[in-house]
Kinemage of the C-alpha trace (Angstrom):
@kinemage 1
@onewidth
@group {chain A} dominant
@subgroup {mainchain}
@vectorlist {calphas} color= white
{ca met a 1} P 131.385 130.586 105.864
{ca ser a 2} L 134.427 128.345 104.787
{ca lys a 3} L 134.537 126.195 101.656
{ca asn a 4} L 134.321 123.197 103.805
{ca asp a 5} L 131.120 124.343 105.507
{ca ile a 6} L 129.550 124.984 102.085
{ca lys a 7} L 130.526 121.343 101.029
{ca gln a 8} L 128.848 119.977 104.270
{ca gln a 9} L 125.711 121.894 103.477
{ca ile a 10} L 125.595 120.624 100.027
{ca gly a 11} L 126.238 116.942 101.317
{ca asn a 12} L 123.440 117.171 103.908
{ca tyr a 13} L 121.189 118.596 101.249
{ca ala a 14} L 121.952 115.841 98.740
{ca ala a 15} L 121.353 113.273 101.538
{ca lys a 16} L 117.901 114.499 102.199
{ca leu a 17} L 116.952 114.050 98.568
{ca val a 18} L 117.505 110.359 98.868
{ca gln a 19} L 114.197 108.540 99.158
{ca asn a 20} L 113.300 104.951 100.205
{ca his a 21} L 114.422 102.265 97.651
{ca thr a 22} L 116.565 104.782 95.745
{ca thr a 23} L 119.708 103.526 93.915
{ca val a 24} L 122.511 106.098 94.751
{ca gly a 25} L 125.586 106.313 92.453
{ca leu a 26} L 128.569 107.685 94.333
{ca gly a 27} L 131.147 109.979 92.691
{ca thr a 28} L 134.514 111.122 93.788
{ca gly a 29} L 135.422 114.378 95.531
{ca thr a 30} L 135.558 115.706 98.827
{ca thr a 31} L 131.882 116.594 99.055
{ca val a 32} L 130.977 112.764 98.892
{ca ser a 33} L 132.459 112.476 102.394
{ca tyr a 34} L 130.028 115.024 103.880
{ca phe a 35} L 127.154 113.187 101.842
{ca leu a 36} L 127.912 109.739 103.127
{ca val a 37} L 127.976 110.954 106.738
{ca ala a 38} L 124.569 112.587 106.245
{ca leu a 39} L 123.273 109.606 104.373
{ca ala a 40} L 124.506 107.143 107.318
{ca gln a 41} L 122.438 109.176 109.746
{ca arg a 42} L 119.560 108.709 107.330
{ca ile a 43} L 120.071 105.019 106.984
{ca lys a 44} L 120.085 104.600 110.846
{ca lys a 45} L 116.354 105.957 110.595
{ca asn a 46} L 115.567 102.941 108.450
{ca ile a 47} L 115.445 104.323 104.826
{ca trp a 48} L 116.398 101.671 102.276
{ca ile a 49} L 118.834 102.475 99.622
{ca leu a 50} L 121.064 100.438 97.116
{ca leu a 51} L 124.556 102.004 96.725
{ca ala a 52} L 125.825 101.421 93.218
């Protein structure tokens, strides 16, 4: 498993932890890009979040 595969799994896992009406603070780093892609998929399914 590559380093990027691991980062993608972490990003996907983190996105699953976001619940409705959650405020999400975004950091920097390469894993954030994987998190945002996974979170966008969740937003399409009508969860409500506030990105700060």
